N, C-alpha and C positions, 0 to 999 in steps of 0.2 A: 495810242501810238503803237507802231509795229515793233516786234522783237528784233534784236540783232540777228544777222544771218548766222546760220548754224556754223559753229567752229570759229567764229570771230569773237575775240575777247572784248568785253566792255571796257570803257575807260577806267572804271573802278578796278576791274580785274587786272588791267595792265599796270595800274599804279601799285596794287598790292604785290603783283609778281615782281615788279621792279624793286619794291622795297625789300622783298625777301632776298633777291640777288645781292642788293647792296649790303644787307645785314650779314649775309653769308660770307662776305669778303672782309668783315671786320676781324681784326686780330685781337681776340678776347681770350683771356686766361681766367677771369673771375667775373662773377655777377653778384651785385648786391641788390637787395630789395628793401624798399620802404616798408614799414610795418602797417600803420593804420591806413585803411582803404586801398592798400596794394596787396599785401599778403592776407590781411584780415579786414573785411568790411566792418566799419563801425557806424552803425545807424543811430539816429537820434534816440530811438527807443532803447537801444542797448545801453547808452550812457545814462539815460534817465533811470533805468533799472539799477544800474551800478550805484548811482548817487542816492537813490531812494533806499536801497538796502543799507548803505553806509549811514544815512540819516537815522534810520530806525535803530541801528546798533548803537550809534553815538547817543541818541536820546535815551536809550535804555541804560547804557553803562555809565555815561558821564552826566546825565541830566539831573532833574527832569527838564527836557527841552521839547518844544513843539517841533514836530518833524517838518512842517511847512516853513517854520522860521529858519531851520537849518538849510532847507532847499533854497530859499530866497537868498540867504546870506552867501551860500556856496556859489550860486549863479552870479551874483553881483561881484563877488571877489574874483571869480574866474575871469570875468570880462575886464575887470580892473587890471589884473595881471597881464592879460594879453595886450592891453593898451600900453602898459608900462614897459614890458619886457621884449616883446617881439620886434618892435622897431630898433632895439639895441642888439638884436640877434642873440638874446639871452633866452634860455629855456625857463619857463615858468616853474616856480618852486611849490610843490604840493604841500610840503610842511608849512611853508609860509602862509599858504591859503588856509590851512587848518588852524594855524595860530590866530589868524584874523577872524575866522568864523567863530571859534570858541570865545574869543574876546567879545565879539558882538553878542553872542548868546548869553554871556555872563555880565552884560551891562555896559560895556564900553561902546561909546558912540563911534560909528564909522566916519571917517573924514569925507568931505565932499568929493565929487569925482575929479576935481582939479587939484586936490591936495594929496599928499603922501601920508601913508600910515606911519605912525611911530611904532615900529615893530618891536622895539625893546619893551615899551609899555604894554603892548598887546600880549607879549610873551609872559607877562606876570599873571595873566588870567588862566594859564594852563601849565602843566608840568611837561617835562621832556617825555615821560612815560605815556602821558595821555596823548600827546601829539603823535608819538610813534605808533600807538595803538590805533588811532584813527587812520593814519596813512596805511598801515598794514591791512586794516579792514577794507579800505577803498581798493587797494591792489588786489586783495583776494577776491573781492566781488567782481572785479573786471575779469580775472582769469576764469571764474566759475560761470559768469553770466553772458560773456561775449563768445559766441560759437566760433570754433576753428573750422574753416572750410575743409571738407573732407578730401578735396582734390589737390590741396597744396602739398601735403606730405609726399604722396607719390610723385608729384612733379619735382619737388626738391630732390628726392632720391634719385630720379633719373638724371637730373642735371648735375648732381654731385659726382657722377661718374665722368663728367666732361669738363667741369670747371670747379674752381674754389668758390664757395658760396658764402654770403654774409648777409646780415641785416644791417641796414644803415638808416637810422630813424631819428626824427625829432620826437621825443617823448619825455614827459616830465618825471617818470619813474622807470629807471632802467630795470629795476628788480621785477617790475610787472612784465616787461617783455621777456626777461630771463625765465620767469616762471611760466609764462604762456607758451613759449616755444618748447620748454621741457615737458609741460603737460600734454602738448600736442604731439610730442615725439619728433619734433623737427630739429632739435639741437644736435642730433648725431650727424645731420647733413651739413651743418654750418661750421665754417672755419672761424667765423668772427661774428660777434654781436656788438655793434658800435652804436651807442645811444647818446643823444645830445646832453642828457643830464650828467653822464660821466665825463664827456669831453669838455663841457663848459661853454659850448656855443651851438647854434642851430644852423641847419642848412638854410640858405645857400652859402654860408661862410665856408671858404676853402679849407679852413683848419679841420673841420670834421671829415671832409673827404680825405685829407692827408692822413688823419688818424686811422681811417678805414683801410687805406692802402698799406699803411705800416702793419696793421693787424692781419691783413691778408697775405702780406709778403709779396705783393704784386704791384708793379708800377701803375700809376693812374691811367696812362694811355692804353693799357690792356685790360681795363675794367669797364664793364657795362653796369650802369645803375638804372634800376627800374622803379618808377614812382608815378604817383597820381597828381602831385602838386607841381605845376609848371615852374614856378619860381624856385621853390626849394629843391626839387629833384632834377628837372631838366636844365634850367639855367645854372644851378649850382654845379651839376656834374660837368657841363660843357665848359664852364669857366675854370674848373679845376683840371681840365685837360682829359676828362673821361669821355666815354661814350654814354649816351642817354637813350632810354626807352620810355616813352610817355604812355601811361595807361589812361585812356580817355574816359571821361564821364564817371569815374569811380567815386567822386565826391557827392553825387546826387543823394540826398536824403541823410547826409552826415553833418553833425555839428562841428566836426574838426575843422580848424582853419585851413584854407587852401587858396589856390589861385588858378586862373585860366590862362591859356596860351597867349603870348604876345609875339612880336616879331624879332625879339632881341637875339634869339638863337634858334637853331633848327634841331629837332630831335632826330637821332639816327634811325629810330624805330618808333612806330605808333601802333599801339595795341588797343583792341576793343575788349579783349578779355585776357586775363593773366595767362591762361593756358596757351595762348598763341605764341608766347615767347619761345617755347620749346622748338617750334617748327621753323623759326626764323634765325636761330643762332647757328653759327658755323659748327660743322661737325669735324 
């Protein structure tokens, strides 16, 4: 096929140019970013390394346990929590998962997939200190083993001169995000870090978007949320009265839960890379 005539824009170029003009006209005072797979790519091998380090530490300090038994129990209880909690817009509870895993490793039989755990009985198989220790080890492993992209810090620094910035994320351990952004040096650019564990509900529930707007001190219609999960980030933001930027294909190779675009809403901005956000925002 022949090339387009010299000087003529292709349909893709025209669409991108039109998108940039439309984005430049948005009245935006603040920008929030999802954490996993938006600010920080979380690949399967990353989480596997985090859980494996946690398993080794738990087997050594609280065992003797077989590391593979811990890994199997952790995976099964993680899937059980997602099935139980996400449909109810609840964030999964990592300490609850630890309680159930330790109970299984110490002889308590797990219920069938259609039955609920007796978490009170499971809790008798471990102490508060033991559970806290495992959660802390898991969080520390994530901060140390999941790499922070080198280009995100400079991007946030530049954007912080133009907008109030925040993190708005579904994540089961708010302390992990707190420690991660501090270790990466991003915290000085952020006006708020709003995490589902602290709020008590997950995106797309409007309550977490309302909490972020209050934390930023900016009304929702003047906030742009950037995320990779269509339902949580784009549908949630648009239904809350915010603007939304969709980061395409960022979930590839990741075990984090996510969703793909439907036709229920339309994103204000579509990004192929996070770095593109700087060029399309109003100045």
